[in-house]
N, C-alpha and C positions, 0 to 999 in steps of 0.2 A: 890559445890562439883561435881566432875566428875561422870556421871552415870556409873554404874557397867559395862554395855556393852562397853562403851568407854574405861574404864580402861583395860578391857580384850584385846581390839584391840591395845591399846597403849603398853601394855606389850609384845604382840606378835610382834609388829613392832620393838620395841627395841631389842628383841631377834634375829630377822632376821638380823638386822644391826650388832649386836655384833658377831654372829656366822660367818658371812662372813668376817668381819674384822680379827677375830682371825685366821680363816682358812688360809687366804692368807698372812697375815703378817708372820705367823710362817712358812709357806711353802716356801716363797721367801726370808726370812731374816734369815740366819743361826744364831742360838742363840736366836731367838725370837726378839720382839720389842714392843714398846708401842702401845697399841690399846685402844679402847674406854673403859671407866670405867665399863660399864655394862658387857662387854665381858671379863674383866680381861686382863691378859697378859700371854703369853706362859711361862710356868714354866719349860720347858725342852722338848727336842724332842728325841725320840728313833726311830732309823731306823732298821728294821728287814728284813732279807731275809727269805722267807718262800717257802715251796714246791709248794703251790697253794694259790691263793688269797682266803681269808676267805669270807664267806657270813654272815654278822652280823645279819641280820633278814631273816632267811630262808623262812618264810611264806609270806614275802612281795613280791609284783610283782617286777620283774627285767625289766626295760625298754629296749626296742629294737627299738630305733628310727632311722630314716634315718639320716645318717651323724653325729651321736652322737659322741661328743668328750669325755664327761664324765657326770656323774649325781651326785646329792647330796641328801642324805637322812638325816633326823633328827629323834632322838629317840621318838619324841612326837607323830608322826603318819606317815603312809606310803606315804603321799603326797611327790612327788619327783620333784626336779628342774632339768631340762634337759638343757644341753649346746650342741648345734649342729652347725656344720659348714653350712654356707649358700653359695651356688654357683650360678653363672649366667648361662645363656643358653649355654655358651661354656665350662662349667665345671671349671671356674676359681672362686676363692674366691671373693665374692661380695665386691668391694672396699668400698662401702658405709655402708654395714652391713654384715661383714663376719661371725658373730655368731648370732644364734637365741637362746634366753633364754625363757623358758616357764615352766609351771607346768604340771604334770600329777596328777590329783586329785584322787589318788587311794583309798582314804578313803570314796569316794562316788561312782561315776560312771566311774572313770578312764579317763574322758575326758581331752583333752588338754585345758589349760587355759592360756591366756596371763598374764604376770606379771601386778600387779597393779601399779599405779603411784608411790607410796612410794617404793614398791619393786624394781621397775626399776631405780628410781633416787637415792635411798639411800642404797640398799642392793645387790640384785642379778644381776642388770644390768651390761652390759659390754661396755667399751669404747675401740675402736680399731683404730690403725693407722698403715699405712704401714711402715715397717722398711727400712733400706738402701737396703735390698734385696727385689726385687719386688715379690718374692714368699713367703714372711714372713710378719706377722703382730705382733705388740706388743699389748697385751691385758691387760686391766686394769679393775679390778672390782670396781664398783662405791663406794663401802664402804671402799676401801683401795687403792686409786689411786697411792700411792707411789711405789707400786710393780707391776711388769709386768710379764705375762707369754708370751710364744711365740707360735704363730700359724703358722705352716709351710705347704705350699702346696706340697703334695707328688706326685700328678699327677692329671689328669682331674677328677674332682669330688671326690678327695681324699685329706684330710688334717689331720694333727696331732697336738695335743696340747702337749707342753713340759713344765714340771715343774722341779724345782730344789729342792732337799731335803736338809735337814739341814747338811748332811754329803757330799754334793756336787754332788750327783748322779743326772743324768738327767733321768726323768721317764716320761712315757706316762700314765697319770692317767686313771683309770677305774671308780672309784667312791670315794666319800668322805662321811664320816659318822660322825655326830655331836651328842655326848651324852649330853643331856640336863638334868640338875638337877632342879626339880621344887618343892623342899621341903621347899623353903623359900618364902618370900613375892614377890621377883622378880626371874624369871627364870635365871639360870646361866649355862654357858657352863662348863661341867666337863672336857671333852677332845674331841679332834678331831682326827680321823683316816683318812689317805689318802692312798688309795690302788692303786697300779699301777705296771708297768713293766719297768725294767731298759732298757734303749735304747741300751746300749752296750752289755749286757749279756742276755737279755730276762728274767732274773729272776724276780719272783714276789716280790714286795717290799711293806712293810707296814710301814708308818711313824705315830707314835703315839705322839700327841702333847698335853701335860698336860697344863691345864689352871688354874690359881689361881686368 
């Protein structure tokens, strides 16, 4: 029988893979798509225009990291995953690793922490390759490599991540929030919210992705 400590770690690892797969499949595939069994599948997506971007957890720290593209929070605790652009000495996106991904462990001391092996290889890690445009990279999250985001160099030391919502809007994400239901044997994702700004209008956009 698996020790209780190992079971806890196993459940946590499955949840991390599931939430990333659900988030990015629903964001990049209008109408949703098949994802892992543990994460369920998107059951519909609603895109709303709001006056200002909501703050889901007002008491949690809001990261302010150098070159941050967006961050991801989960309802389980304030630990936050940071996605930040990485530049070379000339201010160009590093062709070998244009994005850094790491934790801010806000539930303890707030220190930066590298992703673990499983987190890097199966959940939060990023794979990037230069597109036909030398100023752009296609990004793929390791948990759902079938879908890509676009990282665009805007100027020296400046880059923007672009996502496509279910209704076809191109947004610059600010953060994503995953609501986790832990009332069963296995944690489940209840819904995912993606908060960003429309690149064309500047309006605040919230996409809510239901999961079943």
